[in-house]
C-alpha positions, 0 to 999 in steps of 0.5 A: 521526533522525525514525523517521517516513518519511512522514506526511499530515494530512487530505490531499485532492486535488479535480479539479473535482467529484471528490475523488480523495483525501479527507482521508487521514491516515497515518504510516509508520515508516522501514523499513516496507512499507505496501501500498496497496490499493483498487478501480480509481479509489479514489485510489491513484495520486493519493495516490502522486503527492501523496507524490512532489510531482508534484501539489499537495494541494487541502488538508492536508499531507504530509511525506516524509523530513522535508520537505514533499512540495510543492513538492518539495525538491531535497535530498529528490528523490534520496532517493526512487525511484518506479515509476508507471504514467503515467511511462515513458522515451522509446520509442526509449531503450535500456536502457543509456541509462536506466542511464546517466541514472539513474547520472548523476542519483543518485550512489549508483546501483549500476550493476553491481547493476542490470546483474546484475538485468537479466541475470537476466531476459535483458534485453540493454542494447541493447534499446529501450524500445518493443520490451519487453513489459509485464512487461519494462518493469516489471522495468526500472523496478523495477531502476532504482528498487532500484539507486538506494539510495533511502531511500523507494520509491514503487511503483505496481503494480510487478509488473504484467505479471510472471509468478508467479516474477518477481513473487516474485523482485521482492517478495523484492528489495523485502523485502531492501532493507527488511531490509538498508538500512532502506528505506521502501516504499509499494506499490500492488498489486491482488494481495493474496496478494503484499501479505500475503507482503511488507507490514508494514501495509496502507492500504485506500482507496475513493473517496479515503477511508481504510477501513482502516489496519492492521499485518498482524500486528494483523490476524492477531491481532485481527480475526476473521471470524464466521459467524452464524445471524442478522444482527448487531445493534450493541447485541449486540456485547460490550464489547471487541469492535468490528464492522468490517463485516457482510454476508449470506452464503447462508443465514447472515451474516458479521461481521468483528470486531476484538477489543480486549480479550483477555478478550472473545475467548472470548465468543460473539456471538448466533447464532455458528456458527463463528469463524476468522482473517480472510483479507486478501482477504475483509476487503478485499472486505467493506470495498470492496463497501459492507458497511462498519459505520457506525462505519467509514463515518460521516463523523464517525467515524475509519476502523479504524486498528489500526496507530495503536494499535500505534505509540502 
């Protein structure tokens, strides 16, 4: 069996003059959770729609569960479940109708499990869709996806509108699916604390382009945030160290570096005051607020991609 669940090669989607997705290449192994992050309008939802086969790529290719994404395959569709912002049931549909429709479409749908998960949030099966709160709608859609026994879950802000306790419970259920069934998950979320708790790797995009694709384990081991008394110069970076991003910070300067060589970890940068493990939110803001190092921002250079080296 192919260990890669999702792969894209230079996939792009252009709407008029807007490059919603611009040359994204990635590979996600089976049984992994990939978190997708980026500012509003970064292209996250468009990328998810491309993977679902809901829209055709302008160029490039994408393969999901061994089949091209577009046109979607009748054999592959039942093996994928999704929660997308733009797709909702009819306003008058009752929850029980949604369960029956899903059970009719997916042979392995676990109706008792779905009912039990809905009861956890005290959601009567007779309630109509239009009467549900935003968080209740999200819970119902997530339950329909989780109970379908899908090999791939594509989730766009699945916890949007949920309170912290419900968010934690939902992400716990997603993690259980991965651990127990080997499900692959691609999850878009703005809440980076949730991402750090549940994901195996992260893809950060902005203006349709990849800024970072890394395993979270590699980020914790290899990436550091360094406070400096002076701006960092590219020629001052020692061998075995890569400058990811840099920015002024009050009276000092911050640099985010990747340590490729363990021997370089003990070498101080010029003007270094302190060094600490990088937080995902801090790195995300550094990358998306325009302070990206030239090596990651150049059209001729690849973005930082730690996950690629982990799997090579």
